[in-house]
Structures are given as C-alpha cells and as structure tokens.
C-alpha positions in Angstrom: -3.2 -13.4 0.0 -1.1 -10.4 -0.6 2.1 -8.9 0.9 3.2 -5.7 2.7 5.0 -3.2 0.5 8.7 -3.7 0.8 10.8 -1.1 2.7 14.1 -0.1 1.2 17.2 1.1 3.1 16.3 4.7 2.8 13.0 6.1 4.1 10.1 6.4 1.7 10.0 10.2 2.5 11.3 12.5 -0.2 13.7 15.4 0.4 11.2 18.2 0.0 11.7 21.1 -2.4 13.5 24.0 -0.7 16.8 25.9 -0.6 18.1 22.9 1.3 17.1 20.6 -1.5 19.0 22.7 -4.0 22.1 22.4 -1.9 21.6 18.7 -1.7 21.3 18.4 -5.5 24.6 20.4 -5.9 26.3 17.9 -3.5 26.7 20.4 -0.7 25.3 18.0 1.8 26.7 19.9 4.9 24.8 23.0 3.8 21.7 21.0 3.1 21.9 19.5 6.6 22.2 22.9 8.3 19.3 24.3 6.3 17.0 21.4 7.0 18.0 21.4 10.6 17.2 25.1 10.9 13.7 24.7 9.5 13.2 21.5 11.4 13.9 23.2 14.7 11.2 25.8 13.7 8.6 23.0 13.4 8.6 22.5 9.7 7.5 18.9 9.4 8.8 18.4 5.8 12.2 19.6 7.0 12.0 17.3 10.0 11.3 14.3 7.6 14.2 15.3 5.4 16.5 15.7 8.3 15.5 12.2 9.4 16.5 11.0 6.0 19.9 12.6 6.3 20.6 11.2 9.7 19.5 7.7 8.6 21.8 7.7 5.6 24.7 9.6 7.0 24.4 12.4 4.4 25.9 15.7 5.4 26.1 14.5 8.9 27.3 11.4 10.8 24.8 8.6 10.6 22.7 8.4 13.7 19.6 6.2 13.6 18.2 7.3 17.1 18.2 10.9 15.9 16.8 9.8 12.6 13.9 8.1 14.3 13.4 11.1 16.7 13.0 13.5 13.8 10.8 11.0 11.9 8.5 10.8 15.0 8.3 14.6 15.1 7.3 14.8 11.5 4.8 12.0 11.8 3.3 13.4 15.0 3.1 16.8 13.2 0.8 15.3 10.6 3.1 14.6 7.6 1.6 11.6 5.8 4.8 10.3 4.3 6.5 10.3 7.7 3.4 8.5 9.2 3.7 5.9 6.4 7.4 5.4 7.1 7.0 5.2 10.8 4.0 2.8 10.5 6.0 0.5 8.3 8.9 0.6 10.7 6.6 -0.4 13.6 5.0 -3.1 11.4 8.3 -4.7 10.5 10.3 -4.0 13.6 12.9 -1.9 11.8 14.8 0.6 14.0 12.1 0.2 16.6 10.6 -2.6 18.6 7.8 -4.2 16.6 4.4 -2.8 17.7 1.4 -3.7 15.5 -1.0 -1.4 17.3 1.4 1.6 16.8 1.8 0.5 13.2 -1.9 0.5 12.6 -2.3 3.9 14.3 0.3 5.6 12.1 -0.8 3.8 8.9 -4.4 4.9 9.6 -3.2 8.5 10.0 -1.2 8.3 6.7 -4.2 6.6 4.9 -6.5 9.5 6.1 -3.8 11.8 4.7 -4.0 10.3 1.3 -1.2 7.8 1.3 -2.0 5.0 -1.1 0.7 2.7 0.4 -0.7 3.2 3.8 -4.2 2.3 2.7 -2.8 -0.9 1.1 -0.8 -2.0 4.1 -3.5 -1.1 6.5 -5.9 -3.2 4.4 -3.7 -6.2 4.9 -3.6 -5.6 8.7 -7.4 -5.6 8.8 -7.6 -8.7 6.7 -5.4 -10.6 9.0 -6.3 -9.0 12.3 -2.8 -7.7 12.9 -2.8 -5.0 15.5 -6.5 -4.4 14.9 -9.7 -6.3 15.2 -10.1 -8.4 12.1 -12.5 -6.7 9.7 -12.6 -8.0 6.1 -15.1 -5.4 5.0 -12.8 -2.6 6.2 -9.9 -4.3 4.4 -11.9 -4.3 1.2 -12.8 -0.6 1.6 -9.1 0.3 2.1 -8.0 -1.9 -0.8 -10.5 -0.2 -3.0 -9.1 3.2 -2.1 -5.7 2.0 -3.1 -7.0 0.3 -6.2 -8.8 3.4 -7.3 -5.4 5.2 -7.2 -3.9 2.6 -9.5 -2.2 0.4 -6.9 -1.5 -2.8 -9.0 -1.5 -5.3 -6.1 -4.7 -3.8 -4.7 -6.4 -4.1 -8.1 -5.4 -7.7 -8.2 -6.9 -8.5 -4.8 -9.8 -6.2 -4.0 -12.2 -8.1 -6.3 -11.4 -11.4 -4.7 -12.1 -10.0 -1.3 -15.4 -8.5 -2.4 -16.2 -12.0 -3.8 -15.5 -13.5 -0.4 -17.9 -10.9 1.1 -20.5 -11.9 -1.6 -20.6 -8.3 -2.9 -20.6 -9.5 -6.5 -21.2 -6.1 -8.2 -18.0 -4.7 -6.8 -16.3 -8.1 -7.2 -16.9 -8.3 -10.9 -16.0 -4.7 -11.4 -12.6 -5.1 -10.0 -12.0 -8.7 -11.2 -12.6 -7.5 -14.7 -10.0 -4.8 -14.3 -7.6 -7.3 -13.0 -8.4 -9.8 -15.7 -7.8 -7.2 -18.4 -4.4 -6.6 -16.9 -3.6 -10.3 -17.5 -4.5 -11.8 -14.1 -5.5 -15.3 -15.0 -6.7 -16.1 -11.5 -9.5 -13.6 -12.1 -10.8 -15.5 -15.2 -12.1 -18.4 -13.1 -13.8 -16.3 -10.5 -15.5 -14.2 -13.2 -16.7 -17.3 -15.0 -17.9 -18.8 -11.8 -19.8 -15.7 -10.6 -21.4 -15.0 -14.0 -22.4 -18.6 -14.3 -24.0 -18.6 -10.8 -25.8 -15.4 -11.9 -27.0 -17.1 -15.1 -25.2 -14.5 -17.2 -24.0 -17.2 -19.5 -22.6 -15.0 -22.3 -20.4 -13.2 -19.8 -19.4 -16.4 -18.2 -18.5 -17.9 -21.6 -16.1 -15.1 -22.3 -14.0 -15.9 -19.3 -14.3 -19.6 -19.8 -12.7 -19.0 -23.2 -9.9 -17.2 -21.6 -9.3 -20.2 -19.3 -9.3 -22.5 -22.4 -6.7 -20.3 -24.0 -4.3 -20.8 -21.2 -5.3 -24.5 -21.0 -6.7 -24.3 -17.5 -8.2 -27.7 -16.6 -11.2 -26.1 -14.8 -12.4 -24.6 -18.1 -14.0 -27.9 -19.3 -15.8 -28.4 -16.0 -17.2 -24.9 -16.1 -18.1 -25.3 -19.8 -20.1 -28.4 -18.9 -21.9 -26.9 -15.9 -22.5 -23.4 -17.2 -25.4 -23.8 -19.6 -28.8 -22.1 -19.9 
C-alpha cells in the first residue's frame, strides 16, 4: 500500500551544532573530525553520530564504513533517535549490514518512541506487513496516525484507508477528508462509500461530485445507489 522512506547515500543524521560543526562549515574538515572524535570518545552521542557521518562519507578522514557503522551503533545504543532511525533503516534494507528485520523493528521502535516521525512511518509499514514483527494492522494505524499528525504526507494519504479496513469509520473519515482536501482522488470514493453506508447522503453527494469532476466511472454507480 505504501513504501519505506528512501535512504540517501549519506546518513539521515545531521552534523549537530558545536565547535566541530563550525569547523566543518568553514571547510576545515580535519579539525571537525578531530573535535567530533574527541567528544565521541567522551560518550557524546551526537558527536558519535556526526563522526559516523564523516567516516561514511570520507570527510576529514579516510572513508571507513566499518568504523562508520561502529560509531552509529554507539550513538543508537546511547539513545539518539536519529541514529536509531538510520540504523533501523540500514537493517531494514540490508545496507552496510546484513539484513535483519527484527533488529530493524527494534531500532525503529526506539526511534519512534524518541519522536522520530520517519521511524513511526516505517515501523507502521512493518506492522502492516508483518515484517520482523507479528502482523498488527491496528498498531500500524496507530503509528501512521502519529506520523500523520506530524504532517507526514504519505502517512496522511494512507492512515484513513487503514482505519477504514479496521471499520473505525470516525477516524477513517477524519483522515480521508484531510487526504482528499490535499487532492487525493482515491479518498473521494471511500468517503462517498462510507457516508452512503452511514446514510449521510449530503456528505456522500459532495464526494460523488468530486468523482464526477474527474470523470471517475464509479460516480454514476454511487449516484444511483446512494439515495434516501
């Protein structure tokens, strides 16, 4: 129904604000590396994540993916949500590590609990499909709603449809209307169908009209069936 967020060549983690970041901005990458490494060795999880980024991209230091992953693990295990998201996605897609869906779910769950919208979205997909976790569509909907409430576009497009599958029509129509107002034509039909079944014919008619505007062949069938 929906797809995992794409990973780019660089980690999702940002280079966190610090004296090291100022050196990085000035192009003094060797100094940035030394400063991040110093703080990383002292247990600073943000510095550990940033150091991982430098190793992964060969910035200020020779590229070294094993060391990049070692520092990313340290940051993730130290509780940094951005690192947990990155590591979870690597395990999910088998990038730089052997693919392990259970580890992916574990790290994404930690990141989601830490407020990562991307983690909530991707974990929702895992629960929907039963990848690395016991399939749980209700849990998937809950996680999607968390992501949607933070403005995640793809989550907004899908959470209402999953609530409709679960027959939770109040939540379904709430999110389907948001998606429809964003131009999601697939939501028009579902809204018309739900409101028709609920005998809310005026509301149903509104969405049938939207289907008619885009010349959806299902509009005529709904118009014929959806009457007081």
